C-alpha positions as CSV (number, residue, x, y, z in Angstrom):
1,M,-110.6,61.6,10.3
2,R,-112.1,58.1,9.7
3,K,-108.8,57.0,8.0
4,T,-106.7,58.3,10.9
5,M,-108.9,56.6,13.5
6,G,-108.7,53.3,11.4
7,L,-104.9,53.6,11.3
8,V,-104.7,54.2,15.1
9,V,-106.9,51.1,15.8
10,F,-104.8,49.1,13.4
11,A,-101.6,50.2,15.0
12,V,-102.8,49.5,18.5
13,S,-104.0,46.0,17.5
14,L,-100.7,45.3,15.8
15,I,-98.8,46.4,18.9
16,A,-101.1,44.2,21.1
17,N,-100.5,41.2,18.9
18,I,-96.7,41.7,18.9
19,S,-96.8,41.9,22.7
20,I,-98.7,38.7,23.0
21,V,-96.4,36.9,20.6
22,N,-93.3,38.1,22.5
23,A,-94.7,37.4,25.9
24,D,-92.9,34.9,28.1
25,V,-94.6,31.5,28.3
26,S,-94.4,28.6,30.8
27,I,-93.2,25.1,30.1
28,K,-96.8,24.0,30.0
29,A,-97.2,25.9,26.6
30,F,-94.9,23.3,25.1
31,E,-96.8,20.3,26.4
32,G,-97.8,17.6,23.9
33,L,-96.5,15.7,20.9
34,W,-95.0,17.7,18.1
35,E,-94.1,16.3,14.6
36,G,-92.4,17.7,11.6
37,N,-89.3,17.8,9.5
38,A,-86.1,19.8,9.2
39,I,-83.3,20.5,6.7
40,S,-79.8,19.8,8.0
41,Q,-76.6,21.4,6.7
42,S,-73.2,19.9,7.6
43,N,-69.7,21.5,7.3
44,T,-68.0,18.1,7.7
45,S,-69.8,15.8,5.2
46,V,-69.0,15.9,1.5
47,N,-71.7,13.5,0.3
48,F,-74.4,14.6,2.7
49,S,-73.9,18.3,3.2
50,I,-77.7,19.0,3.0
51,T,-80.2,16.3,4.2
52,S,-83.8,16.0,5.3
53,R,-84.8,14.8,8.8
54,D,-88.1,13.7,10.2
55,L,-88.5,14.5,13.8
56,D,-90.8,14.6,16.7
57,V,-90.6,15.8,20.3
58,E,-92.8,15.0,23.2
59,I,-92.8,17.3,26.3
60,R,-94.6,16.4,29.5
61,P,-94.4,19.0,32.3
62,K,-94.9,17.7,35.8
63,E,-96.7,19.2,38.9
64,D,-93.4,19.7,40.7
65,G,-92.1,22.1,37.9
66,S,-89.9,19.4,36.3
67,F,-90.5,18.1,32.8
68,L,-89.8,15.0,30.7
69,I,-88.8,15.4,27.1
70,T,-88.3,12.7,24.4
71,W,-87.1,13.7,21.0
72,R,-86.6,11.4,18.0
73,T,-84.8,12.2,14.7
74,L,-84.8,10.1,11.6
75,Q,-81.4,11.0,10.1
76,R,-80.3,10.5,6.5
77,Q,-76.7,11.5,6.6
78,K,-74.7,8.3,6.0
79,G,-74.4,5.7,3.3
80,V,-74.3,6.2,-0.5
81,P,-75.5,9.4,-2.1
82,G,-79.0,8.8,-3.6
83,A,-79.6,5.9,-1.2
84,A,-78.9,7.3,2.3
85,E,-79.2,5.0,5.3
86,E,-82.0,6.0,7.7
87,V,-80.9,6.0,11.3
88,L,-83.4,6.8,14.1
89,K,-81.9,8.6,17.1
90,E,-83.9,8.9,20.3
91,T,-83.2,10.8,23.5
92,T,-85.2,11.0,26.7
93,R,-84.3,13.3,29.6
94,T,-85.9,14.6,32.8
95,Y,-85.2,18.2,33.7
96,L,-85.5,19.5,37.3
97,P,-86.3,23.2,38.1
98,K,-83.4,25.3,39.3
99,N,-84.5,28.9,39.0
100,S,-88.1,30.4,39.1
101,G,-89.5,28.1,36.4
102,K,-87.1,29.4,33.7
103,I,-84.0,27.2,34.2
104,W,-83.8,23.4,34.6
105,E,-80.9,20.9,35.0
106,A,-81.0,17.4,33.5
107,V,-80.9,14.5,35.8
108,P,-77.5,13.0,34.9
109,S,-77.3,9.3,34.0
110,T,-73.5,9.2,33.8
111,G,-70.9,11.7,35.0
112,L,-69.4,14.1,32.4
113,H,-65.9,12.5,32.8
114,E,-67.4,9.0,32.4
115,G,-68.9,9.7,29.0
116,G,-72.1,11.4,30.1
117,T,-73.5,14.8,29.2
118,L,-74.0,18.0,31.1
119,S,-77.4,19.3,30.0
120,W,-79.7,22.2,31.0
121,A,-82.7,23.9,29.7
122,S,-84.0,27.5,29.8
123,L,-87.1,29.4,28.7
124,Q,-86.3,32.6,26.9
125,G,-89.5,34.4,25.8
126,Q,-91.3,31.8,23.6
127,A,-88.2,29.6,23.1
128,L,-87.3,26.4,25.1
129,K,-83.6,26.0,24.7
130,I,-81.8,22.8,25.6
131,Y,-78.0,22.7,25.8
132,S,-76.0,19.4,26.0
133,M,-72.3,19.2,26.4
134,A,-70.0,16.2,26.3
135,L,-66.3,15.9,26.8
136,R,-64.2,14.3,24.1
137,K,-61.3,11.9,24.9
138,N,-58.8,14.5,23.7
139,G,-60.1,17.1,26.2
140,G,-62.2,19.0,23.7
141,Y,-66.0,19.2,23.8
142,D,-69.1,18.7,21.7
143,M,-72.1,20.9,22.3
144,L,-75.7,20.5,21.0
145,I,-78.1,23.4,21.2
146,Y,-81.8,22.9,20.5
147,S,-84.0,26.0,20.3
148,R,-87.7,25.2,20.1
149,T,-89.8,28.4,19.6
150,L,-93.6,28.6,19.7
151,T,-94.9,30.4,16.6
152,G,-98.6,30.6,16.9
153,L,-99.8,27.0,16.2
154,N,-96.4,25.7,15.2
155,M,-93.0,25.1,16.8
156,K,-89.8,26.2,15.0
157,L,-86.7,24.2,15.6
158,D,-83.2,25.6,15.2
159,F,-80.4,23.1,16.0
160,K,-76.7,23.6,16.2
161,S,-73.9,21.0,16.7
162,L,-70.5,22.5,17.8
163,R,-67.1,20.9,18.2
164,D,-64.7,23.0,20.3
165,G,-66.8,26.1,19.4
166,E,-66.8,25.4,15.6
167,V,-70.2,24.7,13.9
168,K,-70.4,21.2,12.5
169,R,-74.0,20.9,11.7
170,T,-77.2,23.0,11.8
171,A,-80.8,22.1,11.2
172,S,-83.9,24.2,10.9
173,G,-87.5,23.0,10.6
174,T,-91.1,23.3,11.7
175,L,-93.2,21.0,13.9
176,I,-97.0,20.9,14.4
177,K,-98.8,19.7,17.5
178,S,-100.2,16.3,16.7
179,G,-101.2,15.1,20.1
180,R,-101.8,16.1,23.7
């Protein structure tokens, strides 16, 4: 009887914890400075098919439901094998709410046909997903998809770069919250 009761208590607590982990969160749960690294895999580079990246992301929700995000990536995917060039890429965007606090649209700096990007964000469970699409001169498109998922105290990043629907590069890594 005691073992059965112990198993019941364990099962109930396990289900409760799964429910908490799978619960939807607000954009405020992502607030702060997150730092970490990722491993990138490329289908288009012979010399740098697998590389390491240092990255950070800062997310600042605003009172009006919008948020500001800045992400920086130190890439090592060009140059000579064994002595890769380090290139720091930085992007800052403001996203305005569009639908019940779960979908945002980026404030465009340049139109899509003038070389700008079409970008939106959505909250899906514990994941903040950011999509960015740019038109290419030949009429094709490039799409970047960033999925940042809260996992307890960490944030998991899954990144995909697509060209005309074909995967060019992926990256996966973990970030820890290093500042408010």
